[in-house]
N, CA, C and O atoms as a GROMACS GRO file, in nm:
protein
  292
    1UNK      N    1  -1.198  -0.807  -0.213
    1UNK     CA    2  -1.135  -0.684  -0.167
    1UNK      C    3  -1.121  -0.589  -0.285
    1UNK      O    4  -1.063  -0.625  -0.388
    2UNK      N    5  -1.174  -0.468  -0.269
    2UNK     CA    6  -1.160  -0.366  -0.372
    2UNK      C    7  -1.035  -0.284  -0.345
    2UNK      O    8  -1.009  -0.245  -0.231
    3UNK      N    9  -0.960  -0.256  -0.448
    3UNK     CA   10  -0.842  -0.173  -0.436
    3UNK      C   11  -0.877  -0.037  -0.493
    3UNK      O   12  -0.915  -0.025  -0.610
    4UNK      N   13  -0.865   0.067  -0.411
    4UNK     CA   14  -0.903   0.201  -0.451
    4UNK      C   15  -0.782   0.293  -0.456
    4UNK      O   16  -0.690   0.280  -0.376
    5UNK      N   17  -0.783   0.385  -0.551
    5UNK     CA   18  -0.678   0.486  -0.558
    5UNK      C   19  -0.682   0.570  -0.432
    5UNK      O   20  -0.789   0.604  -0.381
    6UNK      N   21  -0.564   0.604  -0.381
    6UNK     CA   22  -0.556   0.687  -0.261
    6UNK      C   23  -0.552   0.609  -0.132
    6UNK      O   24  -0.534   0.668  -0.026
    7UNK      N   25  -0.568   0.477  -0.137
    7UNK     CA   26  -0.562   0.395  -0.016
    7UNK      C   27  -0.419   0.393   0.036
    7UNK      O   28  -0.325   0.373  -0.041
    8UNK      N   29  -0.404   0.412   0.166
    8UNK     CA   30  -0.271   0.414   0.228
    8UNK      C   31  -0.256   0.290   0.314
    8UNK      O   32  -0.345   0.256   0.392
    9UNK      N   33  -0.143   0.223   0.300
    9UNK     CA   34  -0.111   0.104   0.378
    9UNK      C   35   0.013   0.128   0.462
    9UNK      O   36   0.106   0.194   0.417
   10UNK      N   37   0.014   0.075   0.583
   10UNK     CA   38   0.131   0.079   0.668
   10UNK      C   39   0.216  -0.043   0.637
   10UNK      O   40   0.164  -0.154   0.628
   11UNK      N   41   0.345  -0.023   0.621
   11UNK     CA   42   0.437  -0.134   0.594
   11UNK      C   43   0.488  -0.184   0.729
   11UNK      O   44   0.542  -0.107   0.809
   12UNK      N   45   0.471  -0.312   0.754
   12UNK     CA   46   0.510  -0.370   0.882
   12UNK      C   47   0.663  -0.378   0.893
   12UNK      O   48   0.733  -0.382   0.792
   13UNK      N   49   0.712  -0.380   1.015
   13UNK     CA   50   0.855  -0.375   1.042
   13UNK      C   51   0.934  -0.487   0.976
   13UNK      O   52   1.048  -0.465   0.934
   14UNK      N   53   0.876  -0.606   0.966
   14UNK     CA   54   0.950  -0.720   0.911
   14UNK      C   55   0.972  -0.710   0.760
   14UNK      O   56   1.047  -0.790   0.706
   15UNK      N   57   0.909  -0.616   0.692
   15UNK     CA   58   0.930  -0.604   0.548
   15UNK      C   59   0.974  -0.464   0.505
   15UNK      O   60   0.965  -0.430   0.387
   16UNK      N   61   1.021  -0.383   0.600
   16UNK     CA   62   1.068  -0.248   0.566
   16UNK      C   63   1.183  -0.250   0.467
   16UNK      O   64   1.193  -0.162   0.382
   17UNK      N   65   1.269  -0.347   0.476
   17UNK     CA   66   1.384  -0.357   0.386
   17UNK      C   67   1.345  -0.375   0.241
   17UNK      O   68   1.421  -0.338   0.151
   18UNK      N   69   1.228  -0.430   0.216
   18UNK     CA   70   1.182  -0.449   0.079
   18UNK      C   71   1.123  -0.323   0.019
   18UNK      O   72   1.098  -0.318  -0.102
   19UNK      N   73   1.101  -0.220   0.099
   19UNK     CA   74   1.037  -0.097   0.054
   19UNK      C   75   1.121   0.027   0.088
   19UNK      O   76   1.065   0.130   0.125
   20UNK      N   77   1.253   0.019   0.076
   20UNK     CA   78   1.344   0.132   0.103
   20UNK      C   79   1.323   0.193   0.241
   20UNK      O   80   1.340   0.313   0.258
   21UNK      N   81   1.287   0.113   0.337
   21UNK     CA   82   1.264   0.155   0.476
   21UNK      C   83   1.152   0.258   0.489
   21UNK      O   84   1.146   0.330   0.589
   22UNK      N   85   1.063   0.265   0.392
   22UNK     CA   86   0.947   0.355   0.401
   22UNK      C   87   0.845   0.294   0.497
   22UNK      O   88   0.836   0.172   0.509
   23UNK      N   89   0.769   0.378   0.564
   23UNK     CA   90   0.670   0.332   0.660
   23UNK      C   91   0.532   0.315   0.597
   23UNK      O   92   0.449   0.241   0.650
   24UNK      N   93   0.505   0.385   0.485
   24UNK     CA   94   0.373   0.378   0.422
   24UNK      C   95   0.384   0.356   0.272
   24UNK      O   96   0.486   0.385   0.210
   25UNK      N   97   0.276   0.306   0.215
   25UNK     CA   98   0.263   0.282   0.072
   25UNK      C   99   0.125   0.333   0.032
   25UNK      O  100   0.025   0.294   0.090
   26UNK      N  101   0.120   0.421  -0.069
   26UNK     CA  102  -0.008   0.479  -0.113
   26UNK      C  103  -0.035   0.437  -0.256
   26UNK      O  104   0.050   0.456  -0.344
   27UNK      N  105  -0.153   0.382  -0.282
   27UNK     CA  106  -0.194   0.341  -0.416
   27UNK      C  107  -0.224   0.467  -0.497
   27UNK      O  108  -0.307   0.549  -0.456
   28UNK      N  109  -0.158   0.482  -0.612
   28UNK     CA  110  -0.183   0.599  -0.696
   28UNK      C  111  -0.272   0.568  -0.814
   28UNK      O  112  -0.348   0.653  -0.859
   29UNK      N  113  -0.265   0.445  -0.865
   29UNK     CA  114  -0.354   0.407  -0.974
   29UNK      C  115  -0.368   0.256  -0.978
   29UNK      O  116  -0.282   0.181  -0.931
   30UNK      N  117  -0.478   0.213  -1.036
   30UNK     CA  118  -0.509   0.072  -1.048
   30UNK      C  119  -0.564   0.052  -1.188
   30UNK      O  120  -0.671   0.104  -1.222
   31UNK      N  121  -0.492  -0.024  -1.269
   31UNK     CA  122  -0.535  -0.048  -1.407
   31UNK      C  123  -0.526  -0.196  -1.436
   31UNK      O  124  -0.417  -0.254  -1.438
   32UNK      N  125  -0.641  -0.257  -1.460
   32UNK     CA  126  -0.651  -0.402  -1.486
   32UNK      C  127  -0.585  -0.482  -1.376
   32UNK      O  128  -0.639  -0.490  -1.265
   33UNK      N  129  -0.470  -0.541  -1.402
   33UNK     CA  130  -0.407  -0.628  -1.302
   33UNK      C  131  -0.280  -0.568  -1.243
   33UNK      O  132  -0.200  -0.641  -1.183
   34UNK      N  133  -0.259  -0.438  -1.258
   34UNK     CA  134  -0.139  -0.372  -1.207
   34UNK      C  135  -0.180  -0.255  -1.117
   34UNK      O  136  -0.271  -0.180  -1.151
   35UNK      N  137  -0.112  -0.239  -1.003
   35UNK     CA  138  -0.131  -0.122  -0.918
   35UNK      C  139   0.000  -0.045  -0.912
   35UNK      O  140   0.108  -0.104  -0.903
   36UNK      N  141  -0.011   0.086  -0.918
   36UNK     CA  142   0.105   0.175  -0.902
   36UNK      C  143   0.097   0.236  -0.764
   36UNK      O  144  -0.012   0.258  -0.710
   37UNK      N  145   0.214   0.265  -0.705
   37UNK     CA  146   0.216   0.317  -0.569
   37UNK      C  147   0.332   0.412  -0.549
   37UNK      O  148   0.429   0.412  -0.624
   38UNK      N  149   0.319   0.495  -0.445
   38UNK     CA  150   0.426   0.581  -0.396
   38UNK      C  151   0.458   0.539  -0.254
   38UNK      O  152   0.368   0.503  -0.178
   39UNK      N  153   0.586   0.542  -0.220
   39UNK     CA  154   0.627   0.511  -0.084
   39UNK      C  155   0.628   0.639  -0.002
   39UNK      O  156   0.648   0.748  -0.056
   40UNK      N  157   0.607   0.626   0.129
   40UNK     CA  158   0.604   0.740   0.219
   40UNK      C  159   0.736   0.814   0.223
   40UNK      O  160   0.841   0.758   0.190
   41UNK      N  161   0.730   0.940   0.263
   41UNK     CA  162   0.847   1.029   0.271
   41UNK      C  163   0.922   1.038   0.140
   41UNK      O  164   1.044   1.058   0.139
   42UNK      N  165   0.851   1.025   0.030
   42UNK     CA  166   0.907   1.034  -0.106
   42UNK      C  167   1.031   0.947  -0.123
   42UNK      O  168   1.132   0.989  -0.179
   43UNK      N  169   1.022   0.824  -0.072
   43UNK     CA  170   1.135   0.732  -0.080
   43UNK      C  171   1.129   0.642  -0.202
   43UNK      O  172   1.208   0.549  -0.214
   44UNK      N  173   1.036   0.668  -0.293
   44UNK     CA  174   1.031   0.589  -0.415
   44UNK      C  175   0.890   0.566  -0.463
   44UNK      O  176   0.793   0.612  -0.403
   45UNK      N  177   0.882   0.493  -0.572
   45UNK     CA  178   0.754   0.458  -0.632
   45UNK      C  179   0.772   0.330  -0.708
   45UNK      O  180   0.885   0.283  -0.727
   46UNK      N  181   0.663   0.272  -0.753
   46UNK     CA  182   0.674   0.149  -0.829
   46UNK      C  183   0.537   0.096  -0.867
   46UNK      O  184   0.436   0.165  -0.855
   47UNK      N  185   0.537  -0.027  -0.914
   47UNK     CA  186   0.413  -0.095  -0.949
   47UNK      C  187   0.430  -0.243  -0.921
   47UNK      O  188   0.542  -0.295  -0.913
   48UNK      N  189   0.318  -0.310  -0.906
   48UNK     CA  190   0.319  -0.454  -0.881
   48UNK      C  191   0.186  -0.512  -0.928
   48UNK      O  192   0.087  -0.440  -0.941
   49UNK      N  193   0.184  -0.641  -0.953
   49UNK     CA  194   0.058  -0.706  -0.988
   49UNK      C  195  -0.039  -0.704  -0.869
   49UNK      O  196   0.004  -0.711  -0.753
   50UNK      N  197  -0.166  -0.693  -0.896
   50UNK     CA  198  -0.269  -0.694  -0.792
   50UNK      C  199  -0.259  -0.822  -0.709
   50UNK      O  200  -0.279  -0.819  -0.588
   51UNK      N  201  -0.229  -0.931  -0.774
   51UNK     CA  202  -0.217  -1.060  -0.704
   51UNK      C  203  -0.108  -1.052  -0.595
   51UNK      O  204  -0.126  -1.108  -0.487
   52UNK      N  205   0.002  -0.984  -0.623
   52UNK     CA  206   0.110  -0.972  -0.525
   52UNK      C  207   0.068  -0.880  -0.409
   52UNK      O  208   0.101  -0.907  -0.294
   53UNK      N  209  -0.004  -0.772  -0.440
   53UNK     CA  210  -0.055  -0.685  -0.334
   53UNK      C  211  -0.147  -0.762  -0.241
   53UNK      O  212  -0.138  -0.748  -0.119
   54UNK      N  213  -0.234  -0.842  -0.296
   54UNK     CA  214  -0.324  -0.924  -0.214
   54UNK      C  215  -0.246  -1.023  -0.128
   54UNK      O  216  -0.283  -1.048  -0.014
   55UNK      N  217  -0.137  -1.079  -0.182
   55UNK     CA  218  -0.051  -1.169  -0.105
   55UNK      C  219   0.011  -1.095   0.014
   55UNK      O  220   0.014  -1.148   0.126
   56UNK      N  221   0.061  -0.973  -0.009
   56UNK     CA  222   0.121  -0.895   0.099
   56UNK      C  223   0.020  -0.863   0.207
   56UNK      O  224   0.053  -0.864   0.326
   57UNK      N  225  -0.103  -0.834   0.168
   57UNK     CA  226  -0.209  -0.807   0.265
   57UNK      C  227  -0.245  -0.933   0.344
   57UNK      O  228  -0.267  -0.928   0.465
   58UNK      N  229  -0.252  -1.045   0.274
   58UNK     CA  230  -0.288  -1.172   0.338
   58UNK      C  231  -0.182  -1.214   0.440
   58UNK      O  232  -0.216  -1.267   0.546
   59UNK      N  233  -0.056  -1.191   0.409
   59UNK     CA  234   0.054  -1.230   0.498
   59UNK      C  235   0.084  -1.123   0.604
   59UNK      O  236   0.179  -1.136   0.680
   60UNK      N  237   0.002  -1.018   0.609
   60UNK     CA  238   0.016  -0.909   0.707
   60UNK      C  239   0.147  -0.833   0.694
   60UNK      O  240   0.200  -0.784   0.794
   61UNK      N  241   0.201  -0.822   0.573
   61UNK     CA  242   0.316  -0.736   0.549
   61UNK      C  243   0.270  -0.592   0.532
   61UNK      O  244   0.347  -0.498   0.555
   62UNK      N  245   0.145  -0.573   0.491
   62UNK     CA  246   0.082  -0.442   0.477
   62UNK      C  247  -0.050  -0.443   0.552
   62UNK      O  248  -0.122  -0.543   0.552
   63UNK      N  249  -0.082  -0.331   0.618
   63UNK     CA  250  -0.212  -0.315   0.680
   63UNK      C  251  -0.268  -0.180   0.639
   63UNK      O  252  -0.196  -0.080   0.633
   64UNK      N  253  -0.397  -0.178   0.611
   64UNK     CA  254  -0.460  -0.055   0.565
   64UNK      C  255  -0.474   0.044   0.680
   64UNK      O  256  -0.517   0.009   0.790
   65UNK      N  257  -0.436   0.170   0.652
   65UNK     CA  258  -0.454   0.277   0.750
   65UNK      C  259  -0.591   0.338   0.726
   65UNK      O  260  -0.625   0.375   0.613
   66UNK      N  261  -0.668   0.349   0.830
   66UNK     CA  262  -0.803   0.404   0.821
   66UNK      C  263  -0.796   0.553   0.856
   66UNK      O  264  -0.742   0.590   0.960
   67UNK      N  265  -0.851   0.637   0.769
   67UNK     CA  266  -0.858   0.780   0.795
   67UNK      C  267  -0.972   0.805   0.893
   67UNK      O  268  -1.088   0.778   0.862
   68UNK      N  269  -0.940   0.857   1.010
   68UNK     CA  270  -1.039   0.876   1.115
   68UNK      C  271  -1.147   0.977   1.075
   68UNK      O  272  -1.261   0.966   1.120
   69UNK      N  273  -1.113   1.074   0.993
   69UNK     CA  274  -1.212   1.172   0.949
   69UNK      C  275  -1.323   1.106   0.868
   69UNK      O  276  -1.440   1.140   0.883
   70UNK      N  277  -1.285   1.012   0.783
   70UNK     CA  278  -1.386   0.941   0.703
   70UNK      C  279  -1.472   0.853   0.791
   70UNK      O  280  -1.591   0.838   0.765
   71UNK      N  281  -1.414   0.795   0.895
   71UNK     CA  282  -1.487   0.706   0.985
   71UNK      C  283  -1.591   0.785   1.063
   71UNK      O  284  -1.703   0.736   1.083
   72UNK      N  285  -1.558   0.904   1.108
   72UNK     CA  286  -1.650   0.986   1.186
   72UNK      C  287  -1.769   1.030   1.102
   72UNK      O  288  -1.882   1.029   1.150
   73UNK      N  289  -1.744   1.068   0.977
   73UNK     CA  290  -1.852   1.112   0.890
   73UNK      C  291  -1.936   0.994   0.851
   73UNK      O  292  -2.033   1.009   0.778
   0.00000   0.00000   0.00000
C-alpha cells in the first residue's frame, strides 16, 4: 500500500473519540516512517508511524475516501 500526500480517510464511528470527534483525516506529508495529518473541520493535527496507520487501515478504523472526479477521469 502506497501512502500519498493529500489522501483523505474517513474515521469510523467506533474510533471518533481517538481523533477529537473529527470525521476525516488528511495526510499532509510522508517522510520515511512517519506520516503527518490534519483532522477534518480543523479539529487538530498530528503525526504517527506508518506502521500504526497501516494497523488502523487493517482494523477498519479508517477507510479511504475516493474522489469521484478522479475516478471519472
